[in-house]
ZAMARGU-4260 file (C-alpha; in steps of 0.2 Angstrom, whole numbers, plus 5000, padded with zeros to 4 digits):
<rodrens>
0) 4774/5233/5225 | 4785/5219/5228 | 4786/5223/5247 | 4766/5223/5248 | 4767/5206/5241
5) 4778/5199/5254 | 4768/5208/5267 | 4752/5198/5260 | 4762/5182/5259 | 4768/5184/5277
10) 4751/5187/5283 | 4744/5172/5274 | 4757/5161/5281 | 4754/5167/5299 | 4735/5166/5299
15) 4734/5149/5289 | 4745/5141/5302 | 4735/5149/5315 | 4719/5143/5308 | 4724/5126/5306
20) 4731/5125/5324 | 4716/5132/5332 | 4704/5122/5320 | 4695/5137/5314 | 4678/5132/5308
25) 4661/5140/5301 | 4656/5155/5313 | 4671/5154/5323 | 4679/5171/5327 | 4697/5175/5325
30) 4703/5192/5332 | 4717/5203/5324 | 4726/5216/5331 | 4738/5225/5321 | 4751/5240/5320
35) 4755/5244/5302 | 4768/5255/5310 | 4777/5241/5318 | 4777/5232/5301 | 4786/5246/5294
40) 4799/5245/5308 | 4792/5261/5317 | 4785/5262/5335 | 4766/5260/5336 | 4755/5273/5333
45) 4768/5284/5322 | 4766/5280/5305 | 4752/5268/5299 | 4746/5267/5282 | 4731/5261/5273
50) 4742/5253/5258 | 4751/5241/5271 | 4735/5239/5279 | 4727/5232/5264 | 4741/5221/5259
55) 4741/5212/5275 | 4722/5212/5278 | 4721/5202/5262 | 4731/5188/5267 | 4724/5188/5284
60) 4705/5187/5277 | 4709/5173/5265 | 4712/5158/5277 | 4699/5163/5289 | 4685/5166/5275
65) 4691/5149/5267 | 4687/5139/5284 | 4669/5148/5285 | 4677/5158/5300 | 4675/5177/5304
70) 4688/5190/5306 | 4687/5204/5319 | 4699/5217/5318 | 4703/5226/5335 | 4704/5245/5335
75) 4716/5255/5343 | 4715/5262/5361 | 4706/5280/5354 | 4691/5269/5351 | 4693/5257/5366
80) 4699/5242/5357 | 4683/5240/5348 | 4681/5228/5335 | 4677/5229/5316 | 4666/5215/5310
85) 4653/5212/5298 | 4635/5217/5305 | 4628/5200/5302 | 4642/5192/5314 | 4637/5205/5329
90) 4619/5198/5327 | 4624/5182/5325 | 4634/5181/5341 | 4623/5193/5352 | 4637/5205/5353
95) 4635/5222/5358 | 4636/5235/5345 | 4645/5252/5347 | 4644/5267/5336 | 4660/5274/5328
100) 4669/5274/5311 | 4688/5269/5312 | 4700/5280/5303 | 4719/5281/5302 | 4721/5291/5318
105) 4707/5284/5328 | 4705/5266/5326 | 4721/5263/5316 | 4725/5258/5298 | 4720/5240/5299
110) 4704/5242/5307 | 4701/5256/5295 | 4705/5245/5279 | 4694/5232/5286 | 4679/5243/5289
115) 4681/5250/5272 | 4682/5232/5264 | 4666/5225/5272 | 4649/5228/5263 | 4640/5231/5281
120) 4653/5235/5295 | 4649/5238/5312 | 4659/5238/5328 | 4656/5227/5343 | 4662/5232/5361
125) 4671/5216/5365 | 4671/5197/5359 | 4678/5181/5366 | 4687/5174/5349 | 4692/5156/5346
130) 4709/5162/5341 | 4719/5178/5339 | 4734/5185/5330 | 4743/5200/5337 | 4754/5209/5325
135) 4765/5223/5333 | 4761/5220/5351 | 4743/5228/5351 | 4736/5217/5366 | 4722/5207/5359
140) 4720/5196/5376 | 4705/5206/5381 | 4696/5199/5365 | 4700/5181/5368 | 4689/5167/5376
145) 4695/5158/5390 | 4707/5149/5391 | 4721/5156/5379 | 4734/5145/5374 | 4750/5151/5365
150) 4753/5145/5347 | 4771/5146/5341 | 4771/5150/5323 | 4785/5147/5311 | 4782/5165/5304
155) 4789/5176/5318 | 4785/5193/5310 | 4776/5203/5297 | 4788/5216/5290 | 4797/5221/5307
160) 4781/5218/5317 | 4783/5204/5330 | 4770/5190/5330 | 4761/5183/5344 | 4747/5170/5341
165) 4735/5161/5353 | 4720/5148/5352 | 4707/5144/5367 | 4700/5128/5373 | 4687/5125/5386
170) 4691/5127/5403 | 4696/5111/5412 | 4685/5111/5427 | 4684/5100/5443 | 4698/5093/5452
175) 4708/5077/5456 | 4692/5066/5453 | 4687/5075/5437 | 4691/5065/5420 | 4693/5073/5404
180) 4692/5068/5386 | 4708/5061/5378 | 4709/5075/5365 | 4704/5093/5370 | 4702/5104/5356
</rodrens>
């Protein structure tokens, strides 16, 4: 049980730092890709568990929800990296809903845990999130808005899984004649 508490705390620290860096606010989408196999020190897709997923999910959800943001959890390649979100977020963001229900061997443990935790879960084909956390090199880049900017977190791993984080900013358009605001989100 102590190990699950540590996973929760590591996930909480990482997501809190990302939310602060990306200035997550009401309605902002935050994407997470997660290999619970990698968290446990195994190769991605080989030994995921719902117990590990639920422990980490709790820590990932709290900072996002506290800021009014919306968590989107990426499924594995067996569901074409679709995303689990609350159905209301799919409607509010005018996302394309797809029909599937993740389970541990098609979608992954984290997507399954989130799907089971939501009151009205649904899957979206793709999103353009304001920020993202990739736990175990699951490749979330396709679900980040342009322009992605790396975030170097103090928390480098969750369990044994490598962390990679990004936030996004508006594209700087124009050229040498363009002027930009002093502060870019």
